[in-house]
DOMIPA-999527 format. One line per field, with one value per residue (C-alpha): z negated, x, y; chain. Coordinates in nm, 2 decimals. Layout:
BEGIN
pz: [Z; ...]
px: [X; ...]
py: [Y; ...]
kette: [A; ...]
REM end
This chain:
BEGIN
pz: [-6.19; -6.32; -6.45; -6.60; -6.80; -7.12; -7.29; -7.66; -7.95; -8.20; -8.54; -8.76; -9.03; -8.80; -8.70; -8.32; -8.29; -7.94; -7.65; -7.54; -7.21; -7.26; -6.97; -6.99; -6.77; -6.78; -7.10; -7.28; -7.36; -7.19; -7.23; -7.45; -7.32; -7.40; -7.16; -6.94; -6.89; -7.26; -7.33; -7.68; -7.58; -7.24; -7.17; -7.46; -7.75; -8.05; -8.06; -8.32; -8.13; -7.80; -7.96; -8.05; -7.84; -8.04; -8.36; -8.23; -8.11; -8.40; -8.49; -8.85; -8.77; -9.00; -8.79; -9.04; -9.39; -9.67; -10.03; -10.31; -10.48; -10.69; -11.00; -10.96; -11.12; -10.91; -10.55; -10.33; -10.20; -9.98; -9.79; -9.49; -9.54; -9.33; -9.31; -9.46; -9.76; -9.82; -9.79; -10.00; -10.28; -10.26; -10.27; -10.57; -10.76; -10.68; -10.75; -11.10; -11.18; -11.04; -11.26; -11.56; -11.44; -11.07; -11.16; -11.25; -10.87; -10.72; -10.35; -10.25; -9.90; -9.72; -9.37; -9.24; -8.98; -8.95; -8.76; -8.89; -8.82; -8.93; -9.22; -9.44; -9.22; -9.31; -9.62; -9.77; -9.72; -9.91; -10.20; -10.23; -10.22; -10.49; -10.71; -10.71; -10.85; -10.63; -10.51; -10.51; -10.20; -10.30; -10.22; -9.92; -9.87; -10.13; -10.31; -9.98; -9.88; -10.21; -10.16; -9.81; -9.92; -10.21; -9.98; -9.65; -9.75; -9.57; -9.41; -9.11; -8.90; -8.56; -8.25; -8.21; -7.84; -7.92; -8.10; -7.75; -7.73; -8.07; -8.09; -8.44; -8.57; -8.93; -8.97; -9.35; -9.51; -9.18; -8.99; -8.68; -8.44; -8.63; -8.77; -8.53; -8.19; -7.98; -8.20; -8.14; -7.77; -7.80; -8.04; -7.78; -7.51; -7.73; -7.80; -7.42; -7.39; -7.66; -7.98; -8.31; -8.50; -8.88; -9.07; -9.45; -9.61; -9.89; -9.64; -9.33; -9.10; -8.74; -8.69; -8.88; -8.65; -8.36; -8.52; -8.53; -8.91; -9.19; -9.54; -9.78; -10.08; -10.39; -10.40; -10.55; -10.50; -10.18; -10.36; -10.51; -10.17; -10.03; -10.31; -10.24; -9.87; -9.99; -10.21; -9.91; -9.69; -9.95; -10.02; -9.65; -9.54; -9.32; -9.40; -9.20; -9.45; -9.23; -9.22; -9.59; -9.68; -9.45; -9.49; -9.82; -10.17; -10.47; -10.30; -10.60; -10.82; -10.56; -10.49; -10.86; -10.87; -10.56; -10.69; -10.98; -10.73; -10.59; -10.36; -10.64; -10.86; -10.57; -10.48; -10.83; -10.85; -10.49; -10.48; -10.18; -10.13; -10.16; -9.81; -9.69; -9.86; -9.71; -9.36; -9.36; -9.47; -9.21; -8.93; -9.04; -9.10; -8.78; -8.52; -8.34; -8.30; -8.59; -8.66; -8.96; -8.93; -9.28; -9.35; -9.65; -9.80; -9.97; -10.16; -10.32; -10.63; -10.94; -10.79; -10.44; -10.41; -10.51; -10.28; -9.98; -10.09; -10.10; -9.77; -9.61; -9.72; -9.54; -9.20; -9.38; -9.51; -9.17; -8.96; -8.77; -8.74; -8.49; -8.23; -8.08; -8.13; -8.49; -8.81; -8.99; -8.95; -9.22; -9.13; -8.87; -9.02; -9.15; -8.80; -8.77; -9.08; -8.91; -8.65; -8.87; -8.99; -9.37; -9.41; -9.21; -9.53; -9.65; -9.99; -10.04; -10.11; -10.45; -10.55; -10.81; -10.97; -11.04; -11.06; -11.21; -10.99; -11.00; -10.86; -10.61; -10.72; -11.07; -10.98; -11.19; -11.51; -11.40; -11.35; -11.69; -11.90; -11.75; -11.99; -11.89; -11.71; -11.33; -11.27; -10.89; -10.63; -10.25; -10.05; -9.69; -9.47; -9.74; -9.92; -10.28; -10.42; -10.19; -10.15; -10.49; -10.74; -11.04; -10.88; -11.19; -11.34; -11.00; -10.97; -11.33; -11.27; -10.95; -11.13; -11.38; -11.35; -11.45; -11.16; -10.85; -10.55; -10.18; -9.91; -9.55; -9.36; -9.04; -9.23; -9.56; -9.72; -10.08; -10.18; -9.98; -10.16; -10.48; -10.34; -10.42; -10.07; -9.76; -9.47; -9.12; -8.97; -8.61; -8.48; -8.28; -7.96; -8.06; -8.18; -8.12; -8.31; -8.30; -8.44; -8.55; -8.60; -8.85; -8.59; -8.30; -8.25; -8.02; -8.10; -7.95; -7.88; -7.89; -7.67; -7.75; -7.49; -7.58; -7.78; -8.15; -8.18; -8.38; -8.63; -8.70; -8.73; -8.74; -9.08; -8.99; -8.92; -9.23; -9.45; -9.25; -9.33; -9.69; -9.73; -9.60; -9.83; -10.12; -10.02; -9.92; -9.68; -9.59; -9.21; -9.20; -9.25; -8.91; -8.72; -8.45; -8.40; -8.10; -8.32; -8.59; -8.33; -8.22; -8.59; -8.67; -8.52; -8.48; -8.14; -8.04; -7.98; -7.66; -7.68; -7.30; -7.26; -7.51; -7.33; -6.99; -7.07; -7.40; -7.58; -7.63; -7.76; -8.02; -7.93; -8.15; -8.07; -7.96; -8.24; -8.50; -8.77; -8.56; -8.73; -9.06; -9.07; -9.31; -9.45; -9.80; -9.95; -9.89; -9.54; -9.67; -9.75; -10.13; -10.29; -10.65; -10.88; -10.64; -10.82; -10.84; -11.05; -11.15; -11.12; -11.40; -11.36; -11.27; -11.44; -11.51; -11.63; -11.82; -11.91; -12.16; -11.90; -11.64; -11.87; -11.84; -11.49; -11.31; -10.95; -10.78; -10.56; -10.26; -10.06; -9.70; -9.45; -9.25; -8.89; -8.74; -9.01; -9.08; -9.46; -9.50; -9.15; -8.88; -9.15; -9.03; -8.66; -8.58; -8.32; -8.54; -8.85; -8.65; -8.58; -8.95; -9.06; -9.43; -9.72; -9.77; -10.03; -9.88; -10.10; -10.05; -10.06; -10.36; -10.57; -10.45; -10.53; -10.88; -10.94; -10.77; -10.51; -10.16; -9.84; -9.75; -10.11; -10.29; -10.55; -10.80; -10.85; -11.19; -11.46; -11.76; -11.52; -11.32; -11.10; -10.72; -10.54; -10.18; -9.95; -10.00; -9.71; -9.79; -9.55; -9.49; -9.46; -9.84; -10.01; -10.34; -10.63; -10.43; -10.31; -10.03; -10.08; -9.73; -9.74; -9.75; -9.72; -9.84; -10.18; -10.08; -9.82; -10.08; -10.22; -10.56; -10.45; -10.52; -10.32; -10.40; -10.58; -10.86; -11.00; -10.91; -11.16; -11.18; -11.30; -11.07; -10.89; -10.99; -10.78; -10.57; -10.83; -10.59; -10.66; -10.72; -10.54; -10.47; -10.83; -10.96; -11.14; -11.13; -11.19; -10.93; -11.01; -10.84; -10.83]
px: [13.38; 13.17; 12.81; 12.58; 12.26; 12.21; 11.87; 11.85; 11.61; 11.60; 11.72; 11.58; 11.31; 11.03; 10.71; 10.77; 11.07; 11.14; 11.29; 11.61; 11.79; 12.15; 12.37; 12.74; 12.99; 13.35; 13.28; 13.15; 12.78; 12.66; 12.29; 12.02; 11.67; 11.34; 11.24; 10.95; 10.84; 10.79; 10.42; 10.48; 10.78; 10.67; 11.00; 10.99; 11.24; 11.25; 11.51; 11.71; 11.76; 11.81; 12.13; 12.26; 12.58; 12.67; 12.63; 12.83; 13.12; 13.10; 13.45; 13.39; 13.30; 13.46; 13.68; 13.92; 13.89; 13.95; 14.07; 14.00; 14.31; 14.12; 13.91; 13.53; 13.48; 13.74; 13.72; 13.72; 14.06; 14.11; 14.40; 14.36; 14.43; 14.41; 14.10; 14.30; 14.41; 14.06; 13.88; 14.14; 14.11; 13.73; 13.70; 13.94; 13.74; 13.40; 13.53; 13.65; 13.31; 13.12; 13.33; 13.19; 12.83; 12.74; 12.43; 12.67; 12.72; 12.45; 12.37; 12.20; 12.06; 11.76; 11.65; 11.96; 11.90; 11.58; 11.75; 11.71; 12.08; 12.26; 12.02; 12.01; 12.08; 12.45; 12.45; 12.16; 12.35; 12.65; 12.45; 12.26; 12.58; 12.73; 12.42; 12.43; 12.15; 11.84; 11.73; 11.37; 11.35; 11.08; 11.20; 10.98; 10.67; 10.60; 10.31; 10.12; 10.23; 10.10; 9.77; 9.72; 9.81; 9.56; 9.29; 9.35; 9.59; 9.88; 10.02; 9.79; 9.61; 9.48; 9.69; 9.85; 9.76; 9.39; 9.38; 9.36; 9.00; 8.88; 8.63; 8.75; 9.11; 9.19; 9.56; 9.61; 9.94; 10.14; 10.33; 10.30; 10.46; 10.79; 10.76; 10.54; 10.58; 10.43; 10.11; 10.08; 10.09; 9.78; 9.61; 9.66; 9.52; 9.21; 9.18; 9.19; 8.89; 8.70; 8.81; 8.82; 9.15; 9.16; 9.48; 9.48; 9.81; 9.92; 10.15; 10.03; 10.26; 10.34; 10.08; 9.82; 9.88; 9.76; 9.45; 9.10; 9.10; 9.35; 9.24; 9.51; 9.46; 9.67; 9.95; 9.82; 9.45; 9.39; 9.22; 8.97; 8.89; 8.84; 8.59; 8.41; 8.38; 8.23; 7.99; 7.85; 7.85; 7.63; 7.40; 7.35; 7.30; 7.61; 7.70; 7.72; 7.54; 7.58; 7.96; 7.98; 7.76; 7.95; 8.31; 8.36; 8.41; 8.36; 8.12; 7.89; 8.18; 8.32; 7.98; 7.93; 8.27; 8.21; 7.87; 8.06; 8.25; 8.01; 8.17; 8.19; 8.40; 8.62; 8.67; 8.79; 9.04; 9.17; 9.19; 8.96; 8.59; 8.29; 8.20; 8.53; 8.44; 8.09; 8.22; 8.49; 8.23; 7.98; 8.24; 8.36; 8.02; 7.86; 8.14; 8.20; 8.47; 8.66; 9.02; 9.25; 9.63; 9.78; 10.15; 10.37; 10.37; 10.04; 10.15; 10.46; 10.26; 10.15; 9.83; 9.97; 9.87; 9.51; 9.49; 9.59; 9.33; 9.05; 9.13; 9.18; 8.83; 8.66; 8.64; 8.49; 8.20; 8.12; 8.19; 8.46; 8.66; 8.40; 8.57; 8.92; 8.96; 8.82; 8.98; 9.30; 9.68; 9.94; 10.17; 10.16; 10.45; 10.24; 10.16; 10.52; 10.52; 10.42; 10.70; 10.99; 11.19; 11.17; 11.51; 11.72; 11.89; 11.94; 11.76; 11.87; 12.22; 12.09; 12.09; 11.81; 11.95; 11.72; 11.93; 11.78; 11.62; 11.70; 11.45; 11.63; 11.41; 11.54; 11.91; 12.01; 11.88; 12.01; 12.37; 12.36; 12.15; 12.14; 12.23; 12.45; 12.59; 12.63; 13.00; 13.01; 12.77; 12.79; 12.60; 12.50; 12.23; 12.16; 12.28; 12.14; 12.32; 12.12; 11.79; 11.72; 11.51; 11.64; 11.98; 12.16; 12.14; 12.23; 12.54; 12.64; 12.61; 12.82; 13.08; 13.16; 13.53; 13.44; 13.20; 13.35; 13.18; 13.20; 13.02; 12.97; 12.91; 12.94; 13.03; 13.15; 12.80; 12.74; 12.75; 13.07; 13.24; 13.20; 13.32; 13.63; 13.64; 13.46; 13.43; 13.36; 13.04; 12.92; 12.63; 12.34; 12.53; 12.80; 12.63; 12.36; 12.04; 11.67; 11.38; 11.03; 10.82; 10.57; 10.39; 10.34; 10.34; 10.64; 10.96; 11.27; 11.63; 11.92; 12.22; 12.56; 12.64; 13.00; 13.28; 13.31; 13.50; 13.83; 13.83; 13.45; 13.28; 12.91; 12.77; 12.73; 13.11; 13.20; 13.00; 13.14; 13.49; 13.41; 13.26; 13.58; 13.79; 13.57; 13.63; 13.27; 13.28; 12.92; 12.90; 12.62; 12.89; 13.03; 12.71; 12.76; 12.53; 12.38; 12.31; 12.16; 11.93; 11.82; 11.75; 11.55; 11.22; 11.00; 10.97; 10.69; 10.94; 11.14; 11.50; 11.54; 11.24; 11.40; 11.73; 11.58; 11.29; 11.40; 11.08; 10.80; 10.45; 10.27; 9.93; 9.71; 9.34; 9.24; 8.99; 9.15; 8.88; 8.57; 8.42; 8.62; 8.89; 9.11; 9.42; 9.28; 9.20; 8.83; 8.88; 8.70; 8.83; 8.88; 8.74; 8.76; 8.96; 9.03; 9.00; 9.15; 9.47; 9.58; 9.94; 10.19; 10.27; 9.98; 9.79; 9.50; 9.69; 9.98; 9.86; 10.14; 10.41; 10.23; 10.24; 10.62; 10.64; 10.33; 10.41; 10.37; 10.67; 10.67; 10.97; 10.86; 11.14; 11.29; 11.19; 11.53; 11.65; 11.54; 11.58; 11.95; 12.04; 12.14; 12.21; 12.57; 12.49; 12.57; 12.31; 12.04; 12.16; 12.18; 11.81; 11.73; 11.96; 12.00; 11.81; 11.47; 11.20; 10.87; 10.64; 10.30; 10.30; 10.08; 10.32; 10.62; 10.47; 10.37; 10.74; 10.89; 11.06; 11.15; 11.17; 11.53; 11.67; 11.82; 11.59; 11.61; 11.34; 11.39; 11.24; 11.38; 11.56; 11.76; 11.79; 11.78; 11.90; 11.79; 11.68; 11.33; 11.09; 10.77; 10.53; 10.17; 10.29; 10.28; 9.95; 9.91; 10.03; 10.26; 10.61; 10.78; 11.14; 11.23; 11.47; 11.67; 11.98; 12.31; 12.39; 12.73; 12.56; 12.34; 12.44; 12.51; 12.59; 12.25; 11.94; 11.57; 11.61; 11.77; 11.42; 11.23; 11.18; 11.21; 10.86; 10.69; 10.36; 10.05; 10.14; 10.44; 10.69; 10.76; 10.90; 10.66; 10.87; 10.57; 10.44; 10.67; 10.62; 10.87; 10.91; 11.09; 11.30; 11.56; 11.89]
py: [10.30; 10.01; 10.07; 9.81; 9.80; 9.61; 9.54; 9.60; 9.68; 9.97; 9.84; 10.12; 10.13; 10.25; 10.07; 10.12; 9.88; 10.01; 9.81; 9.98; 10.02; 10.09; 10.23; 10.14; 10.31; 10.19; 10.00; 10.31; 10.37; 10.69; 10.67; 10.50; 10.50; 10.34; 10.06; 10.16; 9.80; 9.73; 9.80; 9.94; 10.16; 10.27; 10.45; 10.69; 10.72; 10.95; 11.22; 11.03; 10.71; 10.88; 11.02; 10.68; 10.71; 11.02; 10.81; 10.52; 10.73; 10.98; 11.11; 11.01; 10.65; 10.40; 10.17; 10.01; 9.86; 10.10; 10.05; 10.30; 10.46; 10.72; 10.68; 10.67; 11.01; 11.18; 11.30; 10.98; 10.88; 10.57; 10.40; 10.18; 9.81; 9.50; 9.28; 8.99; 9.20; 9.34; 9.00; 8.82; 9.07; 9.09; 8.71; 8.68; 8.94; 8.78; 8.43; 8.53; 8.69; 8.39; 8.15; 8.33; 8.40; 8.44; 8.64; 8.93; 8.97; 9.19; 9.22; 9.54; 9.58; 9.71; 9.83; 10.01; 9.75; 9.56; 9.27; 8.92; 8.84; 9.15; 9.18; 8.87; 8.56; 8.50; 8.72; 8.53; 8.21; 8.35; 8.47; 8.15; 7.94; 8.16; 8.17; 8.55; 8.76; 8.81; 9.15; 9.25; 9.47; 9.71; 10.06; 10.14; 9.93; 9.67; 9.85; 9.88; 9.53; 9.38; 9.58; 9.44; 9.09; 9.10; 9.23; 9.05; 8.77; 8.92; 9.24; 9.24; 9.50; 9.60; 9.64; 9.98; 10.00; 9.96; 10.30; 10.44; 10.32; 10.46; 10.74; 10.84; 10.81; 10.88; 10.93; 10.87; 10.95; 10.95; 11.21; 11.01; 11.25; 11.21; 10.86; 10.66; 10.82; 10.55; 10.53; 10.90; 10.84; 10.62; 10.86; 11.14; 10.92; 10.87; 11.24; 11.31; 11.07; 11.27; 11.10; 11.30; 11.30; 11.36; 11.38; 11.32; 11.43; 11.66; 11.83; 12.01; 11.80; 11.84; 11.57; 11.76; 12.06; 11.85; 11.69; 11.83; 11.84; 11.83; 11.72; 11.83; 11.60; 11.62; 11.35; 11.02; 11.08; 10.89; 10.61; 10.85; 10.99; 10.64; 10.57; 10.90; 10.80; 10.46; 10.65; 10.84; 10.53; 10.36; 10.66; 10.74; 10.38; 10.37; 10.01; 9.69; 9.47; 9.16; 9.20; 9.26; 8.96; 8.73; 8.85; 9.04; 8.91; 9.14; 9.38; 9.43; 9.52; 9.77; 9.92; 10.00; 10.17; 10.37; 10.50; 10.66; 10.88; 11.14; 11.41; 11.67; 11.44; 11.34; 11.71; 11.79; 11.51; 11.54; 11.92; 11.95; 12.05; 11.82; 11.91; 11.77; 11.44; 11.43; 11.53; 11.26; 11.00; 11.11; 11.10; 10.76; 10.61; 10.73; 10.69; 10.36; 10.25; 10.41; 10.33; 10.42; 10.44; 10.44; 10.49; 10.43; 10.78; 10.73; 10.42; 10.59; 10.68; 10.49; 10.38; 10.32; 9.95; 10.02; 10.32; 10.09; 9.83; 10.08; 10.24; 9.89; 9.79; 10.08; 9.90; 9.60; 9.81; 9.96; 9.66; 9.85; 9.52; 9.40; 9.62; 9.59; 9.96; 9.95; 9.86; 9.96; 9.93; 9.98; 9.70; 9.42; 9.23; 8.95; 8.83; 8.72; 8.50; 8.18; 8.23; 8.32; 8.02; 8.00; 7.84; 8.09; 8.20; 7.84; 7.86; 7.49; 7.63; 7.75; 7.38; 7.43; 7.74; 8.03; 8.35; 8.66; 8.92; 9.29; 9.54; 9.77; 10.06; 10.05; 10.00; 10.30; 10.14; 9.80; 9.92; 10.09; 9.85; 9.50; 9.22; 9.05; 9.35; 9.38; 9.34; 9.35; 9.50; 9.45; 9.71; 9.67; 9.83; 10.08; 10.39; 10.36; 10.66; 10.88; 10.69; 10.52; 10.71; 10.90; 10.94; 11.08; 10.73; 10.57; 10.78; 10.72; 10.34; 10.34; 10.55; 10.28; 10.20; 9.84; 9.79; 9.63; 9.78; 9.67; 9.87; 9.77; 10.09; 10.30; 10.62; 10.75; 10.79; 10.89; 10.52; 10.45; 10.74; 10.53; 10.20; 10.00; 9.87; 10.00; 9.75; 9.88; 9.74; 9.74; 9.95; 9.81; 9.87; 9.63; 9.31; 9.05; 9.06; 8.96; 9.17; 9.15; 9.46; 9.61; 9.83; 9.59; 9.22; 9.16; 8.98; 9.15; 9.07; 9.31; 9.23; 9.38; 9.65; 9.71; 9.54; 9.65; 9.97; 9.97; 9.69; 9.70; 9.36; 9.25; 9.19; 8.83; 8.80; 8.99; 8.74; 8.44; 8.55; 8.63; 8.29; 8.13; 8.34; 8.23; 7.86; 7.79; 7.50; 7.43; 7.40; 7.67; 7.93; 7.84; 7.92; 8.18; 8.47; 8.28; 7.98; 8.20; 8.36; 8.01; 7.93; 8.24; 8.14; 7.84; 7.67; 7.91; 8.19; 8.12; 8.25; 8.22; 8.46; 8.70; 8.69; 8.75; 8.99; 9.13; 9.07; 8.81; 8.90; 8.69; 8.55; 8.77; 8.82; 9.17; 9.20; 8.97; 9.00; 9.05; 8.75; 8.76; 8.50; 8.69; 8.51; 8.49; 8.14; 8.21; 8.36; 8.67; 9.02; 9.05; 9.37; 9.24; 9.47; 9.75; 10.08; 10.43; 10.45; 10.80; 10.93; 10.90; 11.27; 11.51; 11.79; 11.55; 11.25; 11.43; 11.78; 11.84; 11.75; 11.96; 12.26; 12.26; 12.13; 12.24; 12.16; 11.82; 11.73; 11.50; 11.41; 11.32; 11.26; 11.54; 11.52; 11.44; 11.19; 10.83; 10.78; 10.86; 10.75; 11.01; 11.28; 11.31; 11.32; 11.68; 11.75; 11.62; 11.80; 12.12; 12.08; 12.04; 12.32; 12.25; 12.09; 12.26; 12.29; 12.40; 12.60; 12.77; 13.15; 13.17; 12.95; 13.14; 13.48; 13.36; 13.28; 13.58; 13.36; 13.48; 13.28; 13.19; 13.21; 12.91; 12.77; 12.48; 12.22; 12.07; 11.85; 11.65; 11.41; 11.65; 11.96; 11.98; 12.30; 12.37; 12.66; 12.78; 12.79; 12.96; 12.78; 12.69; 12.33; 12.32; 12.33; 12.52; 12.33; 12.10; 12.15; 11.94; 11.85; 11.72; 11.42; 11.22; 11.44; 11.29; 11.43; 11.57; 11.79; 11.96; 12.30; 12.15; 11.79; 11.66; 11.56; 11.54; 11.21; 11.40; 11.46; 11.14; 10.86; 10.48; 10.40; 10.15; 10.12; 9.94; 9.64; 9.54; 9.69; 9.98; 10.32; 10.61; 10.87; 11.11; 11.09; 11.36; 11.69; 11.98; 12.35; 12.57; 12.88; 13.09; 12.91]
kette: [A; A; A; A; A; A; A; A; A; A; A; A; A; A; A; A; A; A; A; A; A; A; A; A; A; A; A; A; A; A; A; A; A; A; A; A; A; A; A; A; A; A; A; A; A; A; A; A; A; A; A; A; A; A; A; A; A; A; A; A; A; A; A; A; A; A; A; A; A; A; A; A; A; A; A; A; A; A; A; A; A; A; A; A; A; A; A; A; A; A; A; A; A; A; A; A; A; A; A; A; A; A; A; A; A; A; A; A; A; A; A; A; A; A; A; A; A; A; A; A; A; A; A; A; A; A; A; A; A; A; A; A; A; A; A; A; A; A; A; A; A; A; A; A; A; A; A; A; A; A; A; A; A; A; A; A; A; A; A; A; A; A; A; A; A; A; A; A; A; A; A; A; A; A; A; A; A; A; A; A; A; A; A; A; A; A; A; A; A; A; A; A; A; A; A; A; A; A; A; A; A; A; A; A; A; A; A; A; A; A; A; A; A; A; A; A; A; A; A; A; A; A; A; A; A; A; A; A; A; A; A; A; A; A; A; A; A; A; A; A; A; A; A; A; A; A; A; A; A; A; A; A; A; A; A; A; A; A; A; A; A; A; A; A; A; A; A; A; A; A; A; A; A; A; A; A; A; A; A; A; A; A; A; A; A; A; A; A; A; A; A; A; A; A; A; A; A; A; A; A; A; A; A; A; A; A; A; A; A; A; A; A; A; A; A; A; A; A; A; A; A; A; A; A; A; A; A; A; A; A; A; A; A; A; A; A; A; A; A; A; A; A; A; A; A; A; A; A; A; A; A; A; A; A; A; A; A; A; A; A; A; A; A; A; A; A; A; A; A; A; A; A; A; A; A; A; A; A; A; A; A; A; A; A; A; A; A; A; A; A; A; A; A; A; A; A; A; A; A; A; A; A; A; A; A; A; A; A; A; A; A; A; A; A; A; A; A; A; A; A; A; A; A; A; A; A; A; A; A; A; A; A; A; A; A; A; A; A; A; A; A; A; A; A; A; A; A; A; A; A; A; A; A; A; A; A; A; A; A; A; A; A; A; A; A; A; A; A; A; A; A; A; A; A; A; A; A; A; A; A; A; A; A; A; A; A; A; A; A; A; A; A; A; A; A; A; A; A; A; A; A; A; A; A; A; A; A; A; A; A; A; A; A; A; A; A; A; A; A; A; A; A; A; A; A; A; A; A; A; A; A; A; A; A; A; A; A; A; A; A; A; A; A; A; A; A; A; A; A; A; A; A; A; A; A; A; A; A; A; A; A; A; A; A; A; A; A; A; A; A; A; A; A; A; A; A; A; A; A; A; A; A; A; A; A; A; A; A; A; A; A; A; A; A; A; A; A; A; A; A; A; A; A; A; A; A; A; A; A; A; A; A; A; A; A; A; A; A; A; A; A; A; A; A; A; A; A; A; A; A; A; A; A; A; A; A; A; A; A; A; A; A; A; A; A; A; A; A; A; A; A; A; A; A; A; A; A; A; A; A; A; A; A; A; A; A; A]
REM end
């Protein structure tokens, strides 16, 4: 028996980006653990990633190329083919489309892996060389990212580890226990030292259970609450006037807006009490150091970008940035910008062309209405049929018989079921990759622990071979994964350190904005223009719509899934049970609905059937459709995106998943 240990990195869409320790016995992975030596992982993994061997060796794992032999509107039927046959046919189809207009070829990818290599390194080169359409990758975080960039100049924030020294932690729009485990470790450390923890979330999450206070705002009203806090900071004199004068632009404008939001007005809009507004402001304005951990749920509404801006400005008003354990964190990804090589995807291969850009969040409309039409779509690292909003349109688009669809996947997802070709991709245990993070400031390397199973290939290799089949001869398509890793960063990142240690920290100051120095042109935080933007769909903004569909619906992730990943891992799905809609007892009683029965949430866009859970986790007036389940696992072959819409946020052109009205009835 031979046993060895391999160092890796978690590839999933999570701020923690854990350092992994993989145990291999007789060339089979038997255990995946968090590395104790890595300061941000400290030996702990979430339940999902600790089951990674189960996912890699899953009996339904795709291990050979498959070709469709059924029509798109029929039950999916595929036959196994060789790689040569698949790539030859795919290349011929793409080449014929490109000869007419390469913009009719649409890549579609996101964060199924966050790695720079298996993400866009080689794929981006291929699309640039072809002149294929661009993809605006907006589906998760671009509203908040745009808000941070407008306010601070980039997606920047405090160190996660420094939350351990805070005396007040406001967890705003984050179920950290399930989606940011290692931050929660630091928050717990602070709580043991006497810190107060406040959770702001429409849902009474597992994190809210553990905090000292839960403020259950209505979806999409976070910006109003932030303005109400500012109102009290001004009225009570809880401001750092020196910090504002030296480091904030647009203060007079923001001050005037905040003074129009007294606690009583905020309470009416947010569905909370005026005393909750006053208490939050008092806690925040009188506690030093105070830290805010935002997450992306709060920006998935029409006014999401502005909400992030208003919350991000709070530490500027109190001077919380002066302290290492004060400030705010939504994303740390901007810290990596100076270190990532801008030419990794070889934009020069575009040769002056400017292809059209399609927003991934409106892929349903694009597949049905784009002019000229999308004739081919290549999907990798994503499952749009399950995760994109307003899925009736997405399904209809992917069911077009004249759409040529190629999917790189590990499993037969909802999207793979509608493909013409499905190509087997490797998992993180089978390939090389390098990673940045949006929750800490370490670069990590993932080493392959085992050889690829079956005929699976890394994304990089699939796109290399597809480039060759297309007749693309630029030498960049011959670069190995090792060469790509060497090209991914500037000289400041040492690949030898990554290989030996597994990670390398960036040199970021402990209190990065203690004396201003934001990444804006002026070096000052920008408050100009920040304001509350109401939802598209709410009782206040759309009363006629709310008369027919009176319940707000949010779709936070189920605890044991990550977006649509892990849904088919049996041990994790067993923990989740089945698709659920959580509803407050008052709302259930008003509709004659009983816990455990099947119910349908519906609106003009569609109908979603799931099991009802009458639960205090739902506040009155709001139902929680936990996601993102694969559609084919739902009682009627749908998931929660059956009722979401494709309207976009105030900035960042992101989806407004949580800006959604429904009615609920017995199924």
